[in-house]
C-alpha positions, 0 to 999 in steps of 0.5 A: 489507511491500511486494510483488514489484511494489514491489521491481521499481520502488521509485521508483513510488508507484503501484506501491507502492500497488497492491502494498500494496492487493493484500496488504491485500485478500488479508489481509482475505479470509483473516482476515475483514473488519476495515474499520477496520484496512483504512481505516487501512492504506489511509490510511497507504499513501496518506500514504506515497505522497504523502510520497515524491512530495513528497520527490522534488520 
C-alpha cells in the first residue's frame, strides 16, 4: 500500500514515509480517528524506512 510518490522514487525512505502518512491521514479523516491504529501504522512505517536504510548501508 504505497502511494504514487513512492512508485516514482522507491529508493527514498523519506518519500515512502510521506506518501504513507498522506494515505494514513486521508484514511483517518474518512473513517474517523483511530489514534491507536494510526500510531501503530506510523511506527511500522518508521521501522520499515529505518530497515531499508540499514539494508542499503
